N, CA, C and O of each residue as an XYZ file, in Angstrom:
440
protein
N      80.958     85.530     94.913
C      82.361     85.673     94.561
C      83.357     87.125     95.581
O      83.249     88.168     96.226
N      84.339     86.033     94.998
C      85.836     87.016     96.772
C      85.673     87.828     95.695
O      85.411     87.495     94.540
N      85.954     89.617     96.432
C      87.033     90.629     95.966
C      88.672     89.636     95.996
O      89.088     88.631     96.572
N      89.127     90.508     95.136
C      90.489     90.344     95.354
C      91.701     91.612     95.257
O      91.577     92.593     94.523
N      92.485     91.443     95.858
C      93.345     92.263     96.260
C      94.378     92.743     95.325
O      95.206     91.889     95.006
N      94.507     93.832     94.850
C      95.506     93.984     93.507
C      96.436     95.157     93.341
O      96.289     96.328     93.688
N      97.455     94.538     92.708
C      98.834     94.618     92.918
C      99.689     94.774     91.869
O      99.567     94.007     90.914
N     100.689     95.773     91.854
C     101.533     95.266     90.379
C     101.803     93.978     89.703
O     101.484     93.659     88.558
N     102.636     93.076     90.866
C     102.480     91.479     90.756
C     101.071     90.960     90.093
O     100.654     90.461     89.048
N     100.844     91.176     90.722
C      98.923     90.724     89.328
C      98.285     91.212     89.167
O      97.144     90.753     89.127
N      98.609     92.781     88.911
C      97.436     93.123     87.457
C      96.965     92.666     86.089
O      95.973     93.060     85.476
N      97.873     91.751     85.722
C      98.271     91.529     84.266
C      97.034     90.692     84.414
O      95.912     90.796     83.920
N      97.729     89.586     85.478
C      96.996     88.582     84.803
C      95.474     88.473     85.971
O      94.980     87.356     86.126
N      95.019     89.358     86.511
C      94.200     89.715     87.591
C      92.602     90.865     86.518
O      91.396     90.710     86.326
N      93.459     91.706     86.214
C      92.545     92.970     85.847
C      93.237     92.549     83.816
O      92.217     92.436     83.136
N      94.264     92.381     83.091
C      94.582     92.674     81.878
C      93.752     92.083     80.894
O      93.179     92.348     79.837
N      94.065     90.552     82.248
C      93.671     89.329     81.370
C      92.650     88.327     81.456
O      92.505     87.264     80.853
N      92.045     88.846     82.248
C      90.924     88.230     82.469
C      90.233     88.668     81.462
O      90.255     89.801     80.982
N      89.303     87.302     80.976
C      87.892     86.783     80.276
C      86.756     87.942     80.469
O      86.256     88.549     79.522
N      86.475     88.121     81.637
C      85.535     88.867     82.201
C      85.790     90.236     81.752
O      86.775     90.521     81.071
N      84.577     91.408     82.273
C      85.053     93.310     83.047
C      86.045     92.086     83.766
O      86.526     90.953     83.755
N      85.850     93.606     84.474
C      87.062     93.893     85.405
C      86.295     95.913     86.070
O      86.364     96.979     85.459
N      85.641     95.598     87.540
C      85.706     96.183     88.363
C      86.860     96.527     89.656
O      86.786     95.820     90.661
N      88.098     97.818     89.583
C      88.340     97.854     90.122
C      88.020     98.980     91.484
O      87.033     99.700     91.335
N      88.507     99.072     92.266
C      87.492     99.383     94.183
C      89.512    100.741     93.850
O      90.673    100.388     93.645
N      89.137    101.568     93.925
C      90.575    102.218     93.985
C      90.617    103.252     95.280
O      90.212    104.394     95.063
N      91.181    102.857     96.894
C      90.531    102.568     97.639
C      92.106    103.759     98.969
O      91.993    104.985     98.960
N      92.632    103.465     99.367
C      92.825    103.829    101.154
C      91.709    103.728    101.811
O      90.494    103.642    101.631
N      93.050    103.794    103.201
C      91.965    103.090    104.117
C      92.112    104.239    105.250
O      92.064    103.898    106.431
N      92.300    105.675    104.879
C      91.919    106.033    105.997
C      90.634    107.816    105.645
O      90.190    108.809    106.222
N      90.626    106.910    103.948
C      89.337    107.252    103.330
C      87.529    107.005    104.012
O      87.017    105.913    103.767
N      86.790    107.929    104.730
C      86.440    107.819    104.957
C      84.814    106.783    104.585
O      84.045    105.991    105.130
N      85.152    107.819    102.692
C      83.336    107.483    101.971
C      84.204    105.493    101.247
O      83.710    104.664    100.483
N      85.029    105.498    101.697
C      85.423    104.110    100.841
C      85.900    103.507    102.318
O      87.078    103.148    102.292
N      85.474    103.386    103.144
C      85.205    102.772    103.735
C      83.649    102.479    103.610
O      83.341    101.315    103.351
N      82.892    103.179    103.728
C      81.131    103.379    103.654
C      80.841    102.569    102.328
O      79.700    102.123    102.210
N      81.733    102.337    101.342
C      81.488    101.771    100.143
C      81.911    100.141     99.616
O      81.659     99.354     98.703
N      83.016    100.286    101.315
C      84.068     98.530    100.875
C      82.117     97.013    101.082
O      81.497     96.184    100.416
N      82.115     97.705    102.548
C      80.511     96.832    102.088
C      79.940     95.985    101.272
O      79.896     94.784    101.005
N      79.345     97.410    100.839
C      77.859     97.158     99.386
C      79.087     96.963     98.395
O      78.628     95.942     97.884
N      80.429     97.168     97.648
C      81.414     96.187     96.893
C      81.519     95.019     96.941
O      81.776     94.281     95.990
N      81.294     94.646     98.300
C      82.210     93.152     98.394
C      80.698     92.497     97.994
O      80.752     91.682     97.073
N      79.265     92.769     98.608
C      77.922     92.312     98.569
C      77.022     91.990     97.628
O      76.101     91.190     97.463
N      77.846     93.295     96.776
C      77.159     93.528     95.291
C      78.081     92.518     94.332
O      77.633     91.849     93.402
N      79.879     92.574     94.899
C      80.005     91.082     94.440
C      79.236     89.357     93.493
O      79.114     88.715     92.450
N      79.027     89.441     94.576
C      77.856     88.069     94.697
C      76.485     87.852     93.322
O      75.995     86.784     92.954
N      76.194     89.104     92.870
C      75.451     89.253     92.012
C      75.775     90.090     91.208
O      75.344     91.242     91.188
N      76.812     89.467     90.221
C      78.297     89.596     88.948
C      78.152     88.283     88.547
O      77.643     88.038     87.453
N      78.718     86.968     89.652
C      78.844     86.058     89.534
C      79.676     86.110     87.951
O      78.877     86.500     87.099
N      80.599     85.914     87.561
C      80.876     85.085     85.540
C      80.272     86.497     84.751
O      79.998     86.361     83.559
N      80.084     87.684     85.306
C      79.617     88.682     84.718
C      81.258     90.156     84.490
O      81.947     90.257     83.476
N      81.353     90.740     85.356
C      82.640     91.191     85.953
C      82.309     90.422     87.556
O      81.400     89.951     88.240
N      84.367     90.815     87.538
C      85.344     90.993     88.688
C      85.246     91.967     89.426
O      84.573     92.960     89.149
N      86.010     91.788     90.632
C      85.486     92.502     91.996
C      86.793     92.949     92.042
O      87.280     92.136     92.828
N      87.747     93.748     91.704
C      89.438     93.782     92.159
C      89.015     95.511     93.324
O      88.253     96.461     93.505
N      89.919     94.986     93.643
C      90.165     96.029     95.146
C      91.400     96.394     94.805
O      92.135     95.413     94.699
N      92.170     97.893     94.490
C      93.932     98.257     94.738
C      93.749     99.643     95.882
O      93.337    100.748     95.529
N      93.992     99.428     96.724
C      95.354     99.993     97.806
C      95.977    101.426     97.408
O      97.150    101.296     97.757
N      95.837    102.739     96.861
C      96.786    104.015     96.417
C      97.137    103.928     97.338
O      97.098    102.704     97.213
N      97.630    104.094     98.639
C      98.642    103.898     99.086
C     100.360    103.000     99.285
O     101.529    103.210     99.609
N      99.593    102.123     98.902
C     100.682    100.685     98.756
C     100.716    100.856     96.674
O     101.827    100.862     96.143
N      99.570    100.963     95.866
C      99.944    100.831     94.925
C      99.802    102.086     93.916
O      98.937    101.986     93.045
N     100.715    103.453     93.977
C     100.864    104.537     93.592
C     100.440    104.450     91.304
O      99.662    104.858     90.441
N     101.974    103.405     91.577
C     101.784    103.369     90.136
C     100.427    103.194     89.298
O     100.217    103.901     88.312
N      99.188    101.871     89.888
C      98.599    101.390     89.287
C      97.210    103.061     89.708
O      96.281    102.938     88.910
N      97.082    103.763     90.223
C      97.092    104.591     90.937
C      97.605    106.134     89.508
O      96.999    107.084     89.012
N      98.167    105.898     89.459
C      98.507    106.404     88.587
C      98.371    106.100     86.839
O      98.167    106.866     85.897
N      98.451    105.554     86.868
C      97.677    104.601     85.462
C      97.261    104.799     85.045
O      97.293    104.931     83.821
N      95.965    105.108     86.374
C      94.583    104.945     85.421
C      94.165    106.261     85.467
O      93.261    106.567     84.689
N      94.670    107.214     86.289
C      94.935    108.725     86.333
C      94.322    109.042     87.745
O      94.247    110.259     87.916
N      93.956    108.452     88.591
C      93.412    108.733     90.002
C      93.140    109.339     90.705
O      93.572    109.290     91.857
N      92.305    110.156     90.272
C      92.073    111.771     91.881
C      91.764    112.001     92.858
O      92.388    112.723     93.635
N      90.307    111.233     93.163
C      89.798    111.281     94.457
C      89.737    109.450     94.957
O      89.976    108.318     94.537
N      89.458    109.868     95.614
C      88.934    107.866     96.369
C      87.708    108.280     96.453
O      87.482    109.398     95.990
N      86.621    107.537     97.039
C      87.223    106.539     96.221
C      86.689    107.101     94.739
O      86.271    108.213     94.418
N      86.951    105.371     93.657
C      86.832    105.820     92.680
C      86.872    104.099     92.164
O      87.534    103.136     92.548
N      85.811    104.280     91.108
C      86.035    102.637     90.948
C      85.347    102.737     89.319
O      84.308    103.087     88.759
N      87.206    101.962     88.892
C      86.451    101.689     87.114
C      87.251    100.507     86.530
O      88.199     99.732     86.662
N      85.979    101.001     85.632
C      85.279     99.144     85.371
C      86.486     98.981     83.762
O      86.898     99.962     83.143
N      86.793     97.643     83.442
C      88.360     97.763     82.599
C      87.987     96.604     82.301
O      87.744     95.630     83.015
N      87.929     96.845     80.501
C      87.809     95.469     79.218
C      89.261     94.911     79.260
O      90.083     95.723     79.683
N      89.846     93.422     78.829
C      90.780     93.289     78.561
C      91.514     94.730     78.664
O      91.725     95.536     77.758
N      91.943     94.837     80.466
C      92.906     96.078     80.847
C      92.680     97.288     80.945
O      93.076     97.789     81.998
N      91.843     98.411     79.741
C      91.373     99.372     79.753
C      90.075     99.924     80.248
O      89.085     99.259     80.551
N      90.219    101.387     80.299
C      89.195    101.381     81.036
C      88.159    101.901     80.232
O      88.258    102.594     79.220
N      87.146    101.479     80.811
C      85.794    101.496     79.454
C      84.494    102.908     80.193
O      83.677    103.701     79.726
N      85.110    102.436     81.801
C      83.969    103.769     82.476
C      84.414    103.842     83.355
O      85.099    102.890     83.729
N      84.231    105.455     84.503
C      84.648    104.579     85.873
C      83.095    106.180     87.003
O      82.642    107.282     86.694
N      82.996    105.562     87.803
C      82.221    105.607     88.612
C      83.174    105.995     90.126
O      83.871    105.233     90.795
N      82.748    108.157     90.424
C      83.385    108.487     90.933
C      82.557    108.195     92.398
O      81.511    107.585     92.174
N      82.794    108.508     93.953
C      81.987    108.499     94.627
C      81.609    107.479     95.122
O      81.564    106.530     94.339
N      81.078    107.138     96.935
C      80.318    106.301     97.591
C      79.167    106.523     96.702
O      79.057    107.701     96.361
N      78.116    105.573     96.147
C      76.777    105.731     95.933
C      76.379    104.528     96.684
O      76.833    103.394     96.527
N      75.598    104.859     97.407
C      74.270    103.531     97.541
C      74.392    102.835     97.282
O      75.079    102.884     96.261
N      74.058    101.579     97.642
C      73.363     99.567     96.625
C      73.066    100.283     95.749
O      73.913    100.964     95.171
N      71.634    100.304     95.401
C      70.715    100.570     94.566
C      71.944    100.955     93.513
O      72.656    100.171     92.885
N      71.977    103.012     93.519
C      72.684    103.737     92.490
C      73.338    102.893     92.490
O      72.824    102.273     91.559
N      74.394    102.106     92.911
C      75.376    101.145     92.339
C      75.296    100.674     91.322
O      75.643    100.923     90.168
N      74.891    100.086     91.746
C      73.788     98.701     91.099
C      73.441     99.023     89.961
O      73.895     98.181     89.185
N      72.533    100.259     89.110
C      72.202    100.369     88.430
C      72.987    101.465     87.736
O      72.322    101.715     86.730
N      73.936    102.160     87.748
C      75.140    102.649     86.961
C      75.899    101.171     86.732
O      76.254    100.707     85.648
N      76.054    100.538     88.114
C      77.318     99.304     86.903
C      76.425     98.473     85.647
O      77.082     98.018     84.711
N      75.091     98.312     85.656
C      73.900     97.482     85.326
C      74.554     98.134     83.513
O      75.160     97.693     82.536
N      74.061     99.126     83.885
C      74.201    100.183     83.004
C      75.865     99.976     82.090
O      76.326     99.208     81.246
N      76.252    100.968     82.744
C      77.829    100.061     81.798
C      78.179     98.781     81.215
O      78.498     98.395     80.091
N      78.032     98.309     82.231
C      77.995     96.480     81.380
C      77.048     96.047     79.845
O      77.257     95.361     78.845
N      75.908     96.926     80.395
C      75.259     97.093     78.821
C      75.734     97.564     77.558
O      75.313     97.021     76.537
N      76.699     98.668     77.479
C      77.072     99.574     76.640
C      78.454     98.518     76.531
O      78.764     98.274     75.365
N      79.425     97.784     77.717
C      80.455     97.387     77.118
C      79.875     95.869     75.864
O      80.180     95.564     74.711
N      78.822     95.216     77.043
C      79.459     93.513     75.685
C      77.775     93.865     75.172
O      77.257     93.214     74.264
């Protein structure tokens, strides 16, 4: 599954109206930990095909979305269902830890 770039123009369609939960990676290009998590985020997206949609939100280009979700530090992964936040993961985690946390969250919301 490819990771989709989200902005205010496609947020409604890609996140709020998504049939499945969405994990949003709030990032900035200048953020070192964001760059560390980027390949992990893209790699694990393949494991959740049909269960979880993976999207990225550049906080520099989309401050209104960062404000909507109260993003105060990045990287911040926000899991949303029907456009509403259900949980979040703050900071860069190693791949096994990130998968474990995502699995826990998905169990609780499904």
